[in-house]
C-alpha positions as CSV (number, residue, x, y, z in Angstrom):
1,M,209.4,-73.0,-87.4
2,K,209.5,-76.1,-90.2
3,E,206.9,-75.6,-93.0
4,L,205.6,-79.1,-93.2
5,P,204.8,-81.1,-90.1
6,K,205.9,-84.6,-89.1
7,R,202.9,-87.1,-90.6
8,S,202.3,-89.7,-87.8
9,N,200.4,-93.0,-88.0
10,E,198.8,-92.5,-85.2
11,P,195.6,-91.4,-86.5
12,V,195.6,-94.8,-88.2
13,V,196.9,-96.4,-85.3
14,W,194.3,-95.3,-83.4
15,L,191.3,-95.8,-85.4
16,L,191.7,-99.7,-86.3
17,F,192.5,-99.4,-81.9
18,G,189.4,-97.7,-81.5
19,A,187.3,-100.3,-84.2
20,G,189.3,-103.0,-82.1
21,T,187.8,-102.3,-78.5
22,T,184.6,-101.6,-79.8
23,V,184.2,-105.1,-81.9
24,S,185.6,-106.5,-78.3
25,A,183.3,-105.1,-76.2
26,M,180.2,-105.3,-78.5
27,F,180.2,-108.5,-80.7
28,F,182.4,-111.2,-78.0
29,P,179.6,-111.3,-75.3
30,V,177.2,-112.6,-78.1
31,L,180.3,-114.9,-79.5
32,V,180.7,-116.4,-76.0
33,L,177.1,-117.4,-76.2
34,L,176.7,-118.5,-79.1
35,L,179.4,-120.9,-79.3
36,G,180.1,-120.9,-75.7
37,F,176.5,-122.3,-74.4
38,L,174.2,-122.3,-77.9
39,L,176.1,-124.3,-80.3
40,P,177.0,-127.2,-77.4
41,F,174.1,-127.4,-76.0
42,G,172.0,-128.0,-79.1
43,L,170.2,-124.6,-79.5
44,V,172.3,-123.9,-82.8
45,S,172.5,-126.0,-85.4
46,A,176.3,-126.0,-86.4
47,D,175.2,-126.6,-90.0
48,N,173.9,-123.2,-90.1
49,L,177.1,-121.6,-88.9
50,I,179.0,-123.5,-91.0
51,A,177.2,-121.9,-94.0
52,F,177.3,-118.5,-92.4
53,S,180.7,-118.6,-92.4
54,Q,181.0,-119.2,-96.1
55,T,179.0,-116.5,-97.3
56,I,180.2,-113.2,-98.3
57,I,179.0,-111.8,-95.2
58,G,180.1,-114.7,-92.8
59,K,183.3,-114.1,-94.2
60,L,183.1,-110.2,-93.9
61,A,181.5,-110.6,-90.5
62,I,184.5,-113.3,-89.2
63,L,187.4,-110.9,-90.5
64,V,186.2,-108.1,-88.8
65,L,185.3,-111.0,-85.4
66,L,189.3,-111.4,-85.9
67,I,191.4,-108.5,-87.1
68,F,190.1,-105.3,-85.2
69,P,190.5,-106.5,-81.7
70,M,194.2,-107.9,-82.8
71,W,195.0,-104.2,-83.7
72,G,192.9,-103.4,-80.1
73,A,195.5,-105.4,-78.4
74,M,198.8,-105.1,-80.2
75,H,197.6,-101.6,-79.4
76,R,197.4,-101.7,-75.9
77,I,200.2,-104.0,-75.5
78,H,202.8,-101.8,-77.2
79,H,201.7,-98.4,-75.3
80,G,201.3,-100.8,-72.0
81,M,205.0,-101.6,-72.7
82,H,206.0,-97.9,-72.6
83,D,204.1,-97.3,-69.5
84,F,206.2,-99.9,-67.6
85,K,208.9,-97.9,-69.0
86,L,210.1,-100.9,-71.5
87,H,211.4,-99.2,-74.3
88,I,212.0,-101.8,-77.1
89,P,213.8,-100.2,-80.7
90,A,211.4,-100.2,-83.0
91,S,208.3,-101.8,-81.0
92,G,205.9,-99.6,-83.2
93,W,206.7,-101.5,-86.1
94,I,207.2,-104.6,-84.5
95,F,203.3,-104.6,-82.6
96,Y,202.3,-103.4,-85.5
97,G,203.6,-105.3,-88.5
98,L,202.7,-108.1,-86.4
99,S,199.5,-106.8,-86.8
100,T,199.7,-106.0,-90.8
101,L,200.8,-109.8,-90.7
102,Y,198.3,-111.6,-88.8
103,S,195.6,-109.4,-90.8
104,L,197.4,-110.7,-93.9
105,L,197.2,-114.0,-92.7
106,V,193.1,-114.2,-91.5
107,C,192.5,-113.1,-95.3
108,F,194.3,-115.2,-97.1
109,A,192.9,-118.2,-94.4
110,V,188.9,-116.6,-94.4
111,F,188.9,-116.0,-98.5
112,G,190.7,-119.7,-98.7
113,L,187.4,-120.9,-96.6
């Protein structure tokens, strides 16, 4: 019996997956209401949204709304492919690597506003 068990990245990935699905479920209906109905009908000013997006709280909100759902989606795709018996070599590295790259690009884009 091995003394030290093999380390796994699953707890970190499950944390990001859970955060992504929670953010999607809680905040995307609000975004649809805000950006899909209130903004086009003129009930919310675009200037207020732009001003909010340039504050530090607005930038953090944008990061949360963009990064965590991507991790949730990539985790679902990764495990969904296993459910369909499509096993790609190093698929964990591919999907989670793409999520990491996306996260970095979003950070650069948001803090470059």
